[in-house]
C-alpha positions as CSV (number, residue, x, y, z in Angstrom):
1,M,8.8,-5.2,-2.3
2,P,6.3,-2.2,-2.9
3,D,5.0,-0.1,-0.2
4,K,1.7,-0.4,1.4
5,Q,0.9,3.4,1.0
6,P,1.1,5.7,-2.3
7,E,4.1,7.8,-1.7
8,I,5.7,10.7,-3.6
9,G,8.8,9.5,-5.6
10,V,8.4,5.9,-5.6
11,A,7.4,3.6,-8.3
12,V,7.5,-0.1,-9.0
13,G,9.1,-1.0,-12.5
14,L,9.6,-4.4,-13.7
15,A,13.1,-5.9,-14.8
16,W,14.5,-8.7,-16.5
17,T,17.6,-10.3,-15.2
18,G,19.7,-13.6,-15.7
19,M,17.4,-15.6,-13.5
20,G,14.1,-14.1,-14.9
21,G,11.6,-11.0,-13.9
22,D,12.2,-9.0,-11.1
23,L,10.9,-6.0,-9.1
24,M,12.7,-3.0,-9.8
25,I,12.0,-0.3,-7.1
26,I,12.9,3.5,-8.3
27,E,13.1,6.3,-5.9
28,G,12.9,10.0,-6.6
29,L,13.9,13.0,-4.5
30,R,14.1,16.7,-5.5
31,M,16.1,19.1,-3.6
32,K,17.0,22.8,-3.8
33,G,19.9,23.1,-6.8
34,S,20.4,24.2,-10.3
35,G,18.6,21.7,-12.4
36,Q,21.0,19.1,-12.5
37,V,19.8,14.9,-12.4
38,I,21.6,13.0,-10.2
39,T,21.8,9.2,-10.6
40,T,22.9,6.3,-8.2
41,G,22.4,2.4,-8.2
42,S,25.2,0.9,-10.5
43,L,23.4,2.3,-13.7
44,G,24.5,1.6,-17.3
45,E,24.5,4.1,-20.2
46,V,21.2,3.1,-21.6
47,M,19.9,3.5,-18.5
48,K,21.2,6.8,-17.9
49,E,20.2,8.0,-21.5
50,S,16.9,6.6,-20.5
51,I,16.5,8.5,-17.4
52,Q,17.7,11.9,-19.5
53,A,14.8,11.3,-22.1
54,A,12.6,11.0,-19.3
55,H,13.4,14.1,-17.4
56,S,13.4,15.9,-21.0
57,Y,9.9,14.9,-21.6
58,V,8.5,15.6,-18.2
59,R,9.9,19.2,-18.3
60,S,8.1,19.5,-21.5
61,K,4.8,18.4,-20.0
62,A,5.1,20.9,-16.9
63,D,2.1,23.0,-17.6
64,V,-0.2,19.9,-18.1
65,L,1.5,18.6,-14.7
66,G,1.2,21.7,-13.0
67,I,4.7,22.1,-12.5
68,D,6.1,25.8,-12.3
69,H,8.9,25.9,-15.2
70,N,11.4,27.5,-13.1
71,D,11.7,24.5,-10.8
72,F,13.7,22.4,-13.3
73,D,16.4,25.1,-12.8
74,N,15.9,25.6,-9.2
75,F,15.7,22.2,-8.0
76,D,18.0,19.0,-8.5
77,I,16.4,15.4,-9.2
78,H,17.9,12.7,-7.5
79,I,16.9,9.4,-9.2
80,H,18.2,6.0,-7.2
81,F,17.8,2.5,-8.0
82,P,17.9,0.5,-4.8
83,S,20.1,-2.8,-4.5
84,G,23.0,-0.6,-6.2
85,A,25.6,-3.5,-6.0
86,I,23.4,-5.1,-8.8
87,P,24.2,-3.8,-12.5
88,K,21.4,-2.0,-14.2
89,D,21.0,-1.4,-17.9
90,G,18.4,-1.7,-20.8
91,P,15.6,-0.1,-22.6
92,S,13.1,-1.0,-20.1
93,A,12.9,1.6,-17.0
94,G,12.0,4.9,-19.1
95,V,8.2,4.7,-18.2
96,T,8.8,4.1,-14.6
97,V,11.9,7.0,-14.3
98,S,9.3,9.1,-16.1
99,L,6.5,8.5,-13.6
100,V,9.0,9.0,-10.7
101,I,10.2,12.5,-12.0
102,A,6.6,14.1,-12.6
103,S,5.8,12.8,-9.2
104,V,8.7,14.4,-7.4
105,M,8.1,17.8,-9.5
106,A,4.4,17.8,-9.2
107,E,4.5,17.0,-6.0
108,R,1.7,13.9,-6.3
109,P,1.7,10.5,-5.0
110,I,2.6,7.1,-7.2
111,R,-0.2,4.6,-6.8
112,H,1.4,1.8,-4.8
113,D,-0.7,-1.2,-6.6
114,I,0.8,-0.9,-9.9
115,A,3.7,-1.9,-11.5
116,M,5.0,-1.0,-14.9
117,T,7.7,-1.4,-17.8
118,G,8.5,0.3,-21.4
119,E,11.0,2.6,-22.8
120,V,9.8,6.2,-23.8
121,T,11.1,8.3,-26.6
122,L,11.8,11.9,-26.6
123,R,8.4,12.8,-28.0
124,G,6.5,10.6,-25.2
125,K,5.8,7.4,-27.2
126,V,6.0,4.2,-25.2
127,L,8.0,1.5,-26.8
128,P,7.6,-2.2,-26.5
129,V,10.2,-4.4,-24.4
130,G,11.3,-7.8,-24.2
131,G,11.0,-10.2,-21.1
132,I,7.4,-9.2,-20.5
133,K,6.3,-12.9,-19.6
134,E,9.2,-13.1,-16.8
135,K,8.3,-9.7,-15.6
136,I,4.6,-10.0,-15.1
137,S,5.1,-13.3,-13.4
138,A,7.5,-11.4,-10.8
139,A,4.8,-8.6,-10.5
140,Y,1.8,-11.7,-9.8
141,R,4.4,-13.2,-7.3
142,A,4.6,-10.0,-5.3
143,G,0.8,-9.5,-5.3
144,I,0.7,-6.6,-7.7
145,P,-2.7,-6.4,-9.3
146,K,-2.6,-3.8,-12.0
147,I,0.7,-3.8,-14.7
148,L,1.2,-1.0,-17.3
149,V,2.3,-2.6,-20.2
150,P,3.2,-1.0,-23.9
151,K,0.3,-1.6,-26.2
152,E,2.7,-3.0,-28.9
153,N,3.3,-5.9,-26.0
154,R,-0.3,-7.0,-26.1
155,K,0.6,-10.1,-28.0
156,D,3.0,-11.2,-25.7
157,L,0.1,-12.1,-23.1
158,R,-1.0,-14.7,-24.7
159,D,2.0,-17.0,-23.5
160,L,1.0,-16.1,-19.4
161,P,-0.5,-18.9,-17.1
162,A,-4.3,-18.2,-17.3
163,D,-4.5,-17.8,-13.6
164,I,-2.1,-14.7,-14.0
165,L,-4.2,-13.6,-16.7
166,K,-7.6,-13.8,-14.8
167,K,-5.9,-12.3,-11.6
168,T,-4.2,-9.3,-13.1
169,K,-5.7,-6.2,-14.8
170,F,-3.3,-5.1,-17.6
171,V,-3.4,-1.6,-18.9
172,F,-2.1,-0.9,-22.3
173,I,-0.2,2.5,-22.6
174,D,0.8,4.1,-25.9
175,T,2.1,7.4,-24.5
176,I,3.6,8.9,-21.4
177,D,0.7,11.1,-21.0
178,E,-1.4,7.9,-20.3
179,V,1.2,6.6,-17.5
180,F,0.7,10.2,-15.8
181,D,-3.2,9.4,-15.9
182,K,-2.9,5.8,-14.4
183,G,-0.1,6.4,-12.0
184,L,-0.4,9.4,-10.5
185,L,-3.0,9.7,-7.6
186,N,-5.9,12.6,-8.2
187,F,-4.2,13.7,-11.5
188,M,-6.0,16.2,-13.7
189,P,-4.5,18.2,-16.5
190,S,-4.3,21.7,-15.5
191,N,-7.3,23.6,-16.1
192,Y,-5.2,26.7,-17.1
193,T,-2.9,24.6,-19.6
194,L,-6.1,23.6,-21.5
195,E,-7.4,27.0,-21.7
196,K,-3.9,28.3,-23.0
197,I,-3.7,25.7,-25.6
198,F,-7.5,26.6,-26.9
199,A,-6.6,30.2,-26.8
200,D,-3.4,29.4,-28.7
201,E,-5.2,27.6,-31.3
202,M,-7.8,30.0,-31.8
203,E,-5.3,32.5,-32.4
204,K,-3.3,30.6,-34.9
205,A,-6.8,30.2,-36.7
206,R,-7.2,33.5,-36.9
207,N,-3.9,34.5,-38.2
208,R,-4.1,32.2,-41.0
209,K,-7.3,33.7,-41.8
210,R,-5.8,37.0,-42.1
């Protein structure tokens, strides 16, 4: 079950199993090390590749998230999927893992009243996934009021019972940056970063005129 308070490095993903939809709690921890990503929880190769893609994207967004770039070289990140005896694979945890990594590296808690599903590309695009009806039903049974869903899965909500549609708030996401905004508490893009981006663009414009 989800925690009752926001925590750093704990997010609720949604999974599809042979028995239907289920919650997939994902935990993260950072510790002094050499930049390794450690994974535990009986994960398949597709899931491991998804974690690596999520890590690379979060690292590319270090400035926006207010993370010191050196932290990715000086800390290891441990991603854990509890219930380790249950095999886990498939492209549906990238969004959740990205949020967990951003949370532990930026040291910002994750909202406890949301669940999410979706895969992520190396450029931060959120891709649609299967089993939407079953996944949302699992979140509803657990009393989770808000769900982040890939924008391209909007059409799949038509098959949901009216009661779920009425009592659940859906946030349709297209990029991982939107997940950071909706999932991290008190998240604001770094002002320094925005100023730096603006200054860089102005410098490029000046160089083009020369």
